[in-house]
C-alpha positions in Angstrom: -0.2 0.2 0.0 2.9 2.1 0.9 4.5 1.3 -3.3 1.1 2.3 -4.3 0.5 5.4 -2.1 4.0 7.0 -3.2 3.9 6.1 -6.7 0.3 8.1 -6.6 2.8 11.1 -5.0 4.4 11.0 -7.9 1.3 10.9 -10.4 0.6 13.9 -9.2 3.6 15.6 -10.1 4.4 14.5 -12.8 0.8 15.0 -14.2 1.2 10.9 -15.4 -0.5 7.8 -15.2 1.2 4.6 -14.9 0.1 2.2 -17.3 -0.8 -1.6 -15.7 -1.9 -2.8 -18.3 0.3 -3.9 -21.1 0.7 -6.8 -23.1 1.9 -9.8 -22.6 3.6 -12.6 -24.7 1.7 -15.9 -24.7 4.5 -18.4 -23.8 1.7 -21.0 -24.8 0.2 -20.7 -28.0 -1.5 -24.2 -27.6 -4.1 -22.4 -24.9 -5.4 -20.3 -27.8 -4.2 -17.1 -27.4 -4.6 -14.4 -30.4 -3.7 -10.9 -31.1 -6.6 -9.3 -33.2 -6.2 -5.8 -34.3 -10.0 -4.5 -34.4 -8.5 -0.9 -36.0 -5.2 0.6 -36.4 -3.5 0.5 -33.7 -6.1 -0.9 -31.2 -5.6 -4.9 -30.5 -7.1 -7.1 -28.3 -6.1 -10.6 -26.6 -8.8 -13.2 -27.3 -8.7 -17.0 -26.7 -10.1 -18.8 -29.3 -10.3 -22.2 -28.5 -11.6 -24.6 -31.4 -12.1 -28.1 -31.0 -10.8 -31.5 -32.6 -13.4 -32.4 -35.2 -13.9 -34.2 -38.4 -12.4 -32.4 -41.8 -15.9 -33.3 -43.1 -17.5 -31.3 -40.3 -15.3 -27.9 -40.6 -15.2 -27.0 -43.5 -18.7 -26.3 -44.2 -19.2 -23.6 -41.8 -16.0 -22.2 -41.5 -15.3 -18.6 -40.7 -16.1 -15.7 -43.5 -20.0 -16.0 -42.4 -21.9 -13.1 -43.5 -23.2 -11.3 -40.7 -25.5 -9.2 -42.4 -27.4 -12.1 -43.9 -31.0 -12.6 -43.2 -30.7 -16.8 -43.7 -33.3 -18.4 -41.4 -32.4 -21.8 -41.8 -29.3 -21.4 -39.1 -29.2 -24.8 -38.5 -26.4 -27.2 -39.9 -25.5 -30.8 -39.7 -29.5 -31.7 -40.4 -30.2 -30.0 -36.5 -34.2 -28.9 -36.5 -35.1 -26.7 -34.1 -38.4 -25.5 -33.2 -40.1 -22.4 -34.6 -41.3 -20.0 -32.6 -43.6 -17.1 -33.3 -42.4 -14.0 -31.5 -44.9 -11.0 -31.5 -45.5 -8.3 -29.4 -46.7 -5.1 -29.4 -45.0 -2.4 -27.1 -46.3 0.5 -26.5 -44.7 3.7 -24.9 -47.2 6.8 -23.4 -46.0 10.3 -22.4 -46.4 9.8 -19.4 -43.7 6.8 -19.5 -46.3 4.0 -19.0 -44.5 0.8 -21.0 -47.6 -1.6 -22.2 -46.6 -4.5 -23.3 -48.9 -6.8 -25.0 -47.6 -10.5 -25.8 -49.8 -12.1 -28.5 -47.4 -15.1 -30.0 -46.0 -18.2 -28.3 -45.6 -18.7 -24.9 -42.6 -20.4 -24.2 -42.7 -23.9 -21.4 -39.0 -24.4 -21.1 -37.0 -27.0 -18.2 -33.9 -26.1 -18.1 -32.1 -27.3 -14.7 -31.5 -30.8 -14.1 -30.6 -31.5 -9.9 -29.1 -33.9 -8.9 -31.4 -36.2 -8.7 -32.5 -36.2 -11.9 -35.8 -34.8 -12.3 -36.4 -31.7 -13.8 -37.3 -28.5 -12.2 -40.2 -26.7 -14.7 -39.9 -23.0 -15.7 -42.3 -20.9 -17.6 -41.5 -17.6 -19.0 -42.4 -15.0 -16.9 -45.8 -13.3 -17.6 -45.6 -9.6 -18.3 -47.8 -7.9 -15.9 -48.3 -4.9 -16.7 -51.8 -2.4 -16.9 -54.0 -2.5 -20.0 -54.2 1.1 -21.1 -57.8 0.4 -21.9 -58.5 -0.8 -18.3 -57.1 2.6 -16.9 -58.8 4.9 -14.0 -61.0 7.4 -16.4 -60.8 11.2 -16.3 -63.4 12.5 -14.1 -67.0 13.3 -15.0 -67.6 17.5 -14.9 -70.9 16.7 -14.5 -70.6 13.9 -11.0 -74.9 12.3 -10.6 -75.8 13.3 -6.7 -75.3 10.4 -4.3 -78.0 7.5 -4.9 -79.7 8.2 -1.3 -80.9 11.3 -2.7 -82.8 9.8 -5.8 -86.0 8.4 -5.7 -86.9 4.5 -6.2 -88.7 5.5 -9.8 -85.0 7.8 -10.8 -82.3 5.6 -9.5 -81.1 3.9 -12.4 -77.9 2.6 -12.9 -74.8 4.7 -13.1 -73.3 4.8 -17.2 -69.8 3.6 -17.7 -67.0 6.0 -16.8 -66.2 8.1 -20.0 -62.4 7.1 -20.8 -59.7 9.4 -21.7 -58.5 8.1 -25.3 -54.4 9.3 -24.9 -52.1 9.1 -27.9 -49.0 6.4 -27.3 -45.8 8.3 -28.1 -44.0 5.1 -30.2 -45.5 2.0 -30.7 -43.0 -1.2 -32.0 -44.4 -4.3 -33.8 -42.7 -7.6 -33.3 -43.4 -10.1 -35.9 -41.6 -12.8 -36.5 -40.5 -16.2 -36.2 -37.6 -17.7 -34.4 -35.9 -21.3 -34.7 -34.2 -22.4 -31.1 -32.8 -25.5 -31.3 -30.8 -27.8 -29.0 -26.6 -26.2 -29.6 -24.8 -29.1 -28.9 -20.5 -29.3 -28.5 -20.8 -31.5 -31.8 -22.1 -29.4 -33.8 -19.8 -26.9 -36.1 -21.8 -23.9 -36.2 -21.9 -23.7 -32.6 -19.4 -20.5 -30.7 -19.7 -19.2 -27.3 -18.7 -15.6 -27.5 -17.7 -14.3 -23.3 -17.7 -10.7 -22.8 -16.7 -9.4 -19.1 -16.9 -6.3 -17.7 -15.4 -3.6 -15.7 -12.1 -4.7 -14.8 -12.0 -8.0 -15.6 -11.0 -10.1 -17.9 -11.2 -13.3 -20.2 -9.4 -14.7 -17.2 -12.7 -14.6 -15.4 -13.8 -17.0 -18.0 -11.4 -20.3 -17.1 -13.5 -22.4 -15.6 -15.8 -22.2 -18.7 -13.3 -21.7 -21.5 -12.2 -25.5 -19.6 -15.4 -27.3 -19.2 -17.0 -26.0 -22.7 -14.0 -26.5 -24.6 -13.6 -30.0 -23.7 -17.1 -30.8 -24.3 -16.5 -29.4 -27.8 -17.5 -26.2 -27.9 -15.8 -23.4 -29.7 -14.7 -20.7 -27.0 -13.9 -17.3 -27.7 -13.3 -14.4 -24.9 -11.5 -11.5 -25.5 -10.1 -8.5 -23.0 -11.8 -5.3 -23.4 -10.1 -2.2 -24.6 -7.3 -1.7 -21.1 -7.7 -4.7 -19.1 -6.2 -7.8 -19.5 -3.3 -8.0 -21.8 -4.8 -5.9 -24.3 -4.2 -2.4 -25.5 -4.7 0.1 -23.2 -4.8 3.6 -25.1 -4.2 6.3 -23.2 -7.0 8.9 -24.6 -10.9 8.9 -22.6 -13.2 8.3 -25.6 -11.3 4.8 -26.6 -13.4 3.3 -23.3 -17.2 4.7 -24.8 -20.1 2.2 -24.9 -19.9 3.0 -28.5 -15.9 2.4 -28.8 -15.5 -1.2 -27.1 -18.8 -1.9 -28.7 -17.5 -1.5 -32.1 -14.5 -3.5 -31.3 -16.8 -6.1 -30.0 -18.5 -5.9 -33.2 -15.7 -6.8 -34.8 -14.6 -9.4 -32.8 -18.1 -10.9 -32.9 -17.8 -10.5 -37.2 -14.2 -12.7 -37.4 -15.6 -15.6 -35.6 -19.2 -15.4 -35.8 -20.7 -19.6 -36.8 -24.0 -19.7 -37.7 -25.6 -20.0 -34.1 -23.4 -17.8 -31.7 -24.5 -17.9 -28.3 -23.3 -14.7 -26.2 -22.5 -14.9 -22.4 -22.3 -11.4 -20.8 -21.2 -10.4 -17.5 -22.1 -7.5 -15.4 -20.9 -4.3 -17.9 -20.7 -6.9 -20.9 -24.2 -8.2 -20.5 -24.9 -4.8 -22.3 -22.9 -5.4 -25.3 -24.2 -8.8 -25.9 -27.8 -6.9 -25.5 -26.0 -4.8 -28.4 -25.0 -8.0 -30.3 -28.2 -9.6 -30.3 -29.9 -6.6 -31.7 -27.7 -5.7 -34.1 -27.7 -9.0 -34.9 -30.8 -11.1 -34.3 -30.0 -14.1 -37.1 -27.0 -14.7 -36.0 -27.5 -14.3 -32.1 -29.2 -18.0 -31.4 -29.2 -18.2 -27.4 -28.0 -15.0 -24.5 -26.4 -16.0 -20.9 -26.7 -12.5 -18.9 -24.5 -12.8 -15.1 -25.3 -10.4 -13.3 -26.2 -7.7 -15.6 -29.0 -5.1 -13.7 -31.8 -3.9 -15.1 -33.2 -2.7 -18.6 -32.3 1.0 -18.2 -30.7 3.2 -20.5 -26.7 3.9 -18.7 -25.8 6.9 -17.6 -22.6 7.4 -15.5 -23.1 8.9 -12.4 -21.8 12.0 -11.9 -21.3 11.9 -8.1 -19.0 8.3 -8.0 -15.7 8.1 -6.3 -14.3 7.0 -10.2 -14.8 10.5 -11.1 -12.1 11.6 -9.1 -8.7 12.2 -10.8 -6.4 8.9 -11.7 -3.8 10.0 -9.8 -6.3 10.0 -6.6 -7.8 6.8 -7.8 -4.4 5.3 -8.1 -3.8 6.3 -4.5 -6.6 4.3 -3.9 -6.1 1.4 -5.6 -5.8 -0.9 -2.7 -9.2 0.4 -0.7 -10.5 -0.2 -3.9 -9.8 -3.7 -3.7 -10.2 -4.7 -1.4 -13.7 -3.1 -1.1 -14.3 -4.6 -4.8 -13.2 -8.3 -3.4 -15.7 -7.4 -0.8 -18.4 -6.7 -2.7 -17.8 -8.5 -5.3 -17.3 -12.4 -3.5 -19.6 -13.7 -1.3 -16.6 -14.6 1.0 -13.6 -13.1 1.4 -11.1 -15.9 2.7 -7.6 -17.1 0.9 -9.8 -19.2 -1.5 -11.5 -15.5 -3.4 -8.2 -13.8 -2.9 -6.6 -16.2 -5.0 -9.8 -16.5 -7.4 -9.4 -12.8 -7.6 -5.4 -12.8 -8.5 -5.7 -15.5 -10.9 -8.9 -14.2 -12.5 -6.4 -10.9 -13.1 -9.7 -9.1 -12.3 -9.4 -5.7 -10.8 -5.9 -5.4 -12.5 -6.6 -2.2 -14.8 -4.7 1.0 -14.4 -6.6 4.1 -12.7 -6.9 6.0 -15.9 -8.6 3.1 -17.7 -10.9 2.5 -14.7 -12.0 6.0 -14.6 -12.2 5.9 -18.4 -15.1 3.0 -18.6 -16.9 4.4 -15.8 -16.8 7.8 -17.0 -17.8 6.5 -20.8 -21.2 3.8 -20.1 -23.6 6.5 -22.0 -25.4 4.3 -24.1 -29.2 6.1 -24.3 -30.5 3.8 -26.6 -30.5 0.6 -24.2 -34.1 1.3 -22.5 -36.7 -1.2 -21.6 -37.8 -0.7 -25.5 -34.4 -1.8 -26.7 -34.3 -4.4 -24.7 -38.6 -5.7 -25.6 -37.7 -5.8 -28.9 -35.5 -8.5 -28.5 -36.8 -11.9 -29.0 -34.3 -14.8 -28.6 -34.2 -16.9 -25.2 -32.2 -15.7 -22.7 -31.1 -16.8 -19.3 -30.2 -14.7 -16.3 -27.9 -15.9 -14.2 -28.0 -13.7 -10.9 -26.0 -14.6 -7.3 -27.9 -13.6 -4.4 -25.4 -12.2 -2.1 -24.6 -9.7 -5.2 -23.9 -6.1 -3.4 -23.2 -4.7 -7.0 -26.7 -5.4 -8.5 -29.5 -5.8 -6.4 -32.1 -8.8 -7.6 -34.5 -6.7 -8.0 -33.4 -5.0 -11.4 -32.8 -8.9 -12.9 -36.6 -9.0 -11.8 -37.5 -6.4 -13.7 -35.1 -7.2 -16.8 -37.1 -11.4 -16.6 -40.7 -9.5 -17.0 -39.6 -7.1 -19.8 -37.5 -9.6 -21.9 -39.9 -11.8 -24.3 -38.2 -15.4 -23.2 -36.0 -15.1 -20.1 -35.6 -17.5 -17.5 -34.3 -16.0 -14.4 -32.0 -18.5 -11.8 -30.6 -17.2 -8.9 -27.8 -18.8 -7.3 -28.2 -18.3 -3.2 -24.5 -19.1 -2.4 -23.0 -16.9 -5.4 -22.5 -12.9 -5.3 -21.4 -10.8 -8.0 -18.8 -12.9 -9.2 -20.7 -16.0 -9.1 -19.1 -17.2 -12.4 -16.0 -18.0 -10.2 -17.3 -18.8 -6.9 -19.6 -21.8 -8.2 -18.2 -22.7 -11.6 -19.8 -25.9 -11.2 -23.5 -24.9 -10.7 -22.8 -21.9 -13.6 -21.9 -24.7 -16.2 -24.2 -27.1 -15.3 -26.8 -24.4 -15.6 -25.6 -22.6 -18.9 -25.0 -26.4 -20.5 -28.6 -27.1 -20.1 -29.5 -23.9 -21.5 -27.0 -24.4 -24.8 -29.2 -27.8 -24.9 -32.4 -26.3 -23.8 -35.5 -26.7 -26.8 -38.8 -25.7 -26.3 -41.7 -27.6 -26.0 -44.5 -26.5 -28.5 -46.4 -29.5 -27.5 -47.8 -28.2 -24.5 -48.9 -24.5 -25.8 -52.4 -24.8 -24.5 -52.2 -27.4 -21.7 -52.0 -25.2 -19.0 -52.2 -21.6 -17.9 -49.7 -19.5 -16.8 -49.6 -19.4 -12.9 -49.9 -15.4 -12.5 -48.8 -16.2 -9.1 -45.0 -17.5 -10.1 -42.4 -14.9 -10.2 -40.6 -17.0 -12.3 -37.7 -16.2 -10.5 -35.9 -19.9 -8.9 -33.5 -20.0 -5.6 -30.8 -22.5 -6.1 -28.5 -24.2 -3.7 -25.2 -25.2 -4.9 -25.3 -28.2 -2.9 -28.2 -29.7 -4.9 -26.7 -29.1 -8.5 -24.7 -32.2 -10.0 -21.3 -31.6 -11.6 -22.4 -33.1 -15.3 -20.7 -35.4 -17.0 -18.9 -34.8 -20.1 -20.2 -36.3 -23.6 
């Protein structure tokens, strides 16, 4: 800590910030580390693991996938999926009220496998918003006298109250069909993209990358600019949401297959949402881990991260300790080792300040999320002190096909704390395919919240297939 404070004082005197993020040379090329230049002088480290398959399987769906194509036949290897009719009407009124009408198919899913082998049902969350036709009406300028003052002959049923007809500010209609199929590791047209958040790196996904690569999945995990071993430009504009989103767009277009699954954590969830909205025909499923509510991003002006970089450099030991306390349910030697191995929160103060100040994305509001037609799995650590569970519950209400799973013993870094549980949930979701034969067999229970709390002790580690 004394060394950090001394460096901070020198930083204040010289006006320069120390850059803690430098490109690292990969001593083991077999691990799949690559350096990709997304823009001139802007190089990102990417871990890309391609499983060993027969040449006949890999030649058909190799790179050079056109990300602007609208090919509905997104399945190769003869994999057939379930066709789901995605139809909903989204109405935004001038008072800020949002009315969502689901007019298409309702999915019934079973995506959680327990230790005893039984399946726990999880239906999609029904959006429970007031219908604009049933809202309170405007007061009658000529109210009728109380019935007690009228004679028996004059007592008549009161006419229905007059309703105020309001004009919507914006109306969005969605009417499309989506083919949802099981994505196995043996399918050569499936790719998994892992996106970390602020202060993280691709190393936080080490358990997931190793697990799914052993199952035969092709996995791609980049380091965001200024994180891990990627280049750290010394200009604040390089860390805005739009700049980072364009980086990930270039990574996605480089490695995308016909069916792609996006897995994001924290701030990385916003980039997965952006890609799923931009490429609906290529993004097959999305996993959001502790991503928060479907609100537009806007940096806080009163945040500690608005302090000068030299001050943040002095406070870096305190910030790292605070992140350890808030990001993990427990703060033991195991969690400290996970934080070190995951290379998490190991970014320069300049990058950290620029990242927090650049989180401006006004388009990513509730309507933007409600327009998504891709199936989405929401994973939330119950002990998370950064993102309350109410935000993910709100996200589950807004999304069309969303399944919320709450891990009781996890916190913000739940994929590092409970890797077996998270891997099980993700794998079941990848293999999940909706069963539309029971579409009209039952009605959704309005008392159910669609949220399941999972005890990690009840989850068994699946066998590699």
